[in-house]
C-alpha positions as CSV (number, residue, x, y, z in Angstrom):
1,M,25.0,8.1,28.4
2,P,26.2,9.6,25.1
3,T,26.5,7.2,22.2
4,N,30.1,6.4,21.3
5,A,31.0,8.4,18.2
6,T,33.2,8.1,15.2
7,A,35.0,10.7,13.0
8,T,32.7,12.1,10.3
9,F,33.3,14.5,7.4
10,M,31.1,17.3,6.2
11,N,30.4,17.4,2.4
12,N,32.9,20.1,1.7
13,R,36.4,21.2,2.6
14,T,35.4,24.3,4.6
15,S,34.2,22.4,7.7
16,L,35.1,19.3,9.6
17,S,33.6,17.3,12.5
18,L,35.7,14.9,14.5
19,V,35.7,13.1,17.8
20,S,38.6,13.9,20.0
21,P,39.2,10.5,21.7
22,A,40.0,9.6,25.3
23,K,42.9,7.5,26.4
24,L,43.7,5.3,29.4
25,N,47.1,4.7,30.9
26,L,47.1,0.9,31.4
27,F,50.0,1.4,33.8
28,L,52.3,4.3,34.7
29,H,55.8,3.6,36.1
30,I,58.0,6.5,37.2
31,L,61.6,5.5,36.7
32,G,63.3,8.7,37.9
33,K,63.5,12.5,37.8
34,R,65.4,14.1,35.0
35,K,67.7,17.1,35.2
36,D,65.1,19.2,33.3
37,G,62.6,18.6,36.1
38,Y,60.5,16.2,34.2
39,H,60.1,12.5,35.1
40,E,61.2,9.5,33.1
41,L,58.2,7.3,32.5
42,Q,57.0,4.0,31.1
43,T,53.3,3.6,30.2
44,V,50.8,2.3,27.7
45,F,48.4,4.7,26.1
46,Q,45.2,2.8,25.2
47,L,42.9,4.8,22.9
48,L,39.2,4.6,23.4
49,D,36.2,4.9,21.0
50,Y,34.7,7.7,23.1
51,G,35.5,11.4,23.3
52,D,34.6,15.1,22.8
53,D,32.8,16.2,19.7
54,M,34.8,19.0,17.9
55,H,33.6,21.0,14.9
56,F,35.9,23.2,12.7
57,S,34.6,25.8,10.2
58,L,36.8,28.1,8.1
59,R,36.4,31.8,8.5
60,D,36.8,34.6,5.9
61,D,39.2,36.4,8.2
62,S,42.1,35.4,10.4
63,L,40.3,35.1,13.7
64,I,40.6,31.9,15.8
65,S,37.4,31.5,17.9
66,L,36.4,28.8,20.4
67,E,32.9,28.1,21.8
68,P,32.0,27.5,24.5
69,T,34.6,29.3,26.6
70,F,35.5,27.8,30.0
71,S,35.5,30.1,32.9
72,H,38.3,28.4,34.7
73,I,40.7,28.5,31.7
74,Q,41.9,31.8,30.2
75,P,41.8,31.7,26.3
76,K,45.6,32.2,26.2
77,D,46.0,29.0,28.3
78,N,43.5,26.9,26.4
79,L,45.3,24.1,24.6
80,I,42.9,24.3,21.7
81,I,43.7,27.9,21.0
82,K,47.4,27.3,21.7
83,A,47.4,24.5,19.2
84,A,45.8,26.6,16.5
85,E,48.1,29.5,17.0
86,A,51.2,27.2,17.1
87,L,50.2,25.6,13.8
88,R,49.7,29.0,12.2
89,D,53.1,30.3,13.5
90,V,54.9,27.3,12.0
91,S,53.1,27.3,8.7
92,N,52.7,31.0,8.3
93,C,49.0,30.4,7.5
94,T,46.7,33.5,7.7
95,R,43.4,31.6,7.7
96,G,40.9,31.8,10.6
97,I,38.8,29.1,12.2
98,D,35.6,28.7,14.3
99,I,35.9,25.8,16.7
100,T,33.1,24.4,18.7
101,I,33.4,21.6,21.3
102,E,30.9,19.4,23.1
103,K,32.8,18.3,26.2
104,R,32.2,14.7,27.4
105,L,35.6,14.0,28.9
106,P,36.0,15.2,32.5
107,I,38.7,17.9,33.1
108,G,41.5,16.7,35.4
109,G,40.4,13.1,34.9
110,G,43.7,11.6,33.5
111,I,42.1,10.5,30.3
112,G,43.8,13.0,28.0
113,G,40.9,15.4,27.2
114,G,43.0,18.6,26.8
115,S,45.8,16.8,25.0
116,S,43.4,15.1,22.7
117,N,41.6,18.3,21.9
118,A,44.9,20.0,21.0
119,A,46.0,17.0,18.8
120,T,42.6,17.0,17.1
121,T,42.9,20.7,16.4
122,L,46.3,20.3,14.9
123,L,45.1,17.4,12.7
124,A,41.9,19.2,11.6
125,L,43.6,22.5,10.8
126,N,46.5,20.9,9.0
127,H,43.7,19.5,6.7
128,L,41.5,22.5,6.4
129,W,44.3,25.1,6.2
130,S,46.2,22.8,3.7
131,T,49.4,23.4,5.6
132,G,50.8,20.0,4.5
133,L,52.7,19.2,7.6
134,S,53.7,15.6,8.3
135,V,52.6,13.6,11.3
136,H,56.2,13.9,12.6
137,E,56.1,17.7,12.2
138,L,52.7,17.9,13.9
139,S,53.9,15.7,16.7
140,K,56.8,18.1,17.3
141,I,54.4,21.0,17.6
142,G,52.2,18.9,19.9
143,L,55.0,17.9,22.2
144,A,55.7,21.6,23.0
145,L,52.0,21.8,24.1
146,G,52.1,18.7,26.3
147,A,53.7,15.2,26.6
148,D,50.5,13.4,25.8
149,V,49.7,15.3,22.6
150,P,51.9,13.2,20.2
151,V,50.1,9.9,20.9
152,F,46.8,11.4,19.8
153,I,48.4,12.9,16.7
154,Q,50.0,9.6,15.7
155,G,46.7,8.0,16.5
156,K,47.8,4.5,17.7
157,T,47.6,2.7,21.0
158,A,51.2,2.8,22.1
159,W,54.0,1.8,24.5
160,A,55.5,5.1,25.7
161,E,58.8,6.1,27.4
162,G,60.7,9.3,28.1
163,V,58.2,11.9,29.2
164,G,55.7,10.0,27.1
165,E,56.9,11.1,23.7
166,N,58.9,8.0,22.6
167,L,56.1,5.9,21.2
168,Q,56.0,2.3,19.9
169,P,52.6,1.2,18.5
170,L,50.9,-1.8,20.2
171,E,48.1,-4.0,18.9
172,L,46.1,-5.0,22.0
173,D,42.8,-6.9,22.4
174,E,40.0,-4.4,21.9
175,V,38.3,-5.1,25.3
176,W,35.7,-2.9,27.0
177,Y,36.2,-0.6,29.9
178,C,34.0,0.8,32.6
179,V,35.4,4.2,33.5
180,L,34.3,6.1,36.6
181,A,34.8,9.8,37.1
182,P,34.8,11.0,40.8
183,D,33.7,14.6,41.4
184,C,37.2,16.1,41.7
185,Q,39.9,17.6,39.4
186,V,43.3,16.2,40.2
187,S,46.3,18.5,39.8
188,T,49.1,16.8,38.0
189,A,51.6,19.3,39.2
190,S,50.5,18.7,42.8
191,V,50.8,14.9,42.4
192,F,54.4,15.1,41.0
193,S,55.4,17.6,43.8
194,Q,54.7,15.1,46.5
195,K,57.7,13.8,48.4
196,D,56.2,10.3,48.8
197,L,55.7,9.8,45.1
198,T,57.6,6.6,43.9
199,R,60.3,7.7,41.5
200,D,62.5,4.7,41.3
201,T,60.5,1.9,39.7
202,R,62.6,-0.6,37.7
203,P,62.0,-0.5,33.9
204,I,60.0,-3.3,32.4
205,T,59.8,-4.6,28.9
206,I,56.7,-4.9,26.6
207,P,56.6,-8.7,27.0
208,A,56.7,-8.3,30.8
209,F,53.8,-5.9,30.7
210,L,51.8,-8.1,28.4
211,D,52.4,-11.1,30.7
212,Q,52.1,-9.4,34.1
213,G,50.6,-5.9,33.6
214,G,51.8,-3.0,35.7
215,K,50.8,-0.5,38.3
216,N,50.3,3.2,38.6
217,D,52.9,4.8,40.7
218,C,50.8,8.0,41.1
219,Q,47.8,6.1,42.5
220,P,48.8,5.9,46.2
221,V,49.5,9.6,46.3
222,V,46.2,10.5,44.6
223,E,44.2,8.2,46.9
224,R,45.7,10.0,49.9
225,L,45.0,13.5,48.5
226,Y,41.6,12.7,46.9
227,P,39.4,10.4,49.0
228,E,36.9,10.4,46.2
229,V,39.3,8.5,44.0
230,A,40.0,6.0,46.7
231,E,36.3,5.5,47.1
232,A,35.8,4.9,43.3
233,L,38.6,2.4,43.2
234,S,37.2,0.5,46.2
235,W,33.8,0.3,44.6
236,L,35.0,-0.8,41.2
237,N,37.3,-3.4,42.6
238,R,34.2,-5.3,43.7
239,F,33.7,-6.3,40.0
240,S,37.1,-6.3,38.4
241,S,40.6,-5.2,39.1
242,A,40.5,-1.4,39.1
243,Q,43.2,1.1,38.5
244,M,43.6,4.8,38.1
245,T,44.5,6.3,34.7
246,G,47.4,8.8,34.4
247,T,47.5,11.1,37.4
248,G,43.7,10.6,37.9
249,G,41.1,11.1,39.0
250,C,39.3,8.7,36.6
251,V,39.5,5.0,37.4
252,F,38.8,2.0,35.1
253,A,38.3,-1.7,35.0
254,Q,38.4,-4.1,32.1
255,F,35.6,-6.3,31.0
256,P,35.3,-8.9,28.1
257,S,32.0,-7.5,26.7
258,R,30.1,-4.2,26.4
259,K,27.2,-5.9,28.2
260,E,29.2,-6.7,31.3
261,A,30.8,-3.2,31.4
262,I,27.4,-1.5,31.1
263,M,25.9,-3.8,33.8
264,V,28.6,-2.6,36.3
265,F,28.4,1.0,35.1
266,D,24.6,1.2,35.6
267,Q,25.1,0.1,39.3
268,R,27.6,2.9,40.1
269,P,26.9,5.2,43.1
270,N,25.3,8.5,42.2
271,Q,28.4,10.5,43.0
272,F,30.3,9.0,40.1
273,G,30.1,10.0,36.5
274,G,31.9,8.2,33.7
275,F,31.2,6.1,30.6
276,V,31.7,2.7,29.0
277,A,34.1,2.5,26.0
278,R,35.9,0.0,23.9
279,G,39.7,0.1,23.6
280,I,40.8,0.7,20.0
281,N,44.2,0.4,18.4
282,H,43.8,3.1,15.7
283,S,42.2,6.5,16.0
284,P,39.4,7.0,13.3
285,I,40.7,10.6,12.9
286,V,44.0,9.6,11.4
287,A,42.5,7.0,9.2
288,Q,40.1,9.4,7.6
289,L,42.4,12.4,7.3
């Protein structure tokens, strides 16, 4: 299992290496469907001290390059490329960049991999290109890329409402999580198109969540559509109360220590990937940039 990483700087201003962190949704309530087709949500984004390694190096020309490429994603649809191009359009910057990424976060896992990559790209290039945009301005760019992007730009574990863009920082106990990744990619669009998806959960308050927790309204639908997720939840529930994150398919359970989380993770069935990570309240990227 890869070692949990932290953000690190190179010795000059022409390159930068950062960790693009994962998140968990500690609950996900769907309150209703909006006129624009999106859903009104309540959730808590819990940042983790684990993610993808990303490296950025300035070029002498205006090209934006990404390695490796992903066969199932066209370059024009890749959130990393879209983030770089969006920042350049807003700032009128003409600089280029070489971006390399070492993926650790499973695609379609509900742990924010693509959104985090986009946010990390915006933060890194705002620094390297000296575009001077504020966190608020970067968050506005990020929201156009995806509802989960702003929380990674702001870099704080947060209570979220709206489509996930209305954020209020939370200071939570930094506990440990065992995260299991079933061998499937869950389609968010497919989940939200299901007729049996709960869309009328009553709103709760932050104190109510802190006292009672919450549920994931998408979980029953995903368990029905993806038996692998149901199997992972059933297995992890043997050790601690397990829940799906986001629209899945990763599932997680909380433990008071790294030792206990690793002990469970090491017993997992062979068909499950995953990792052990600590919940953090502040992203190291924002602190260092």
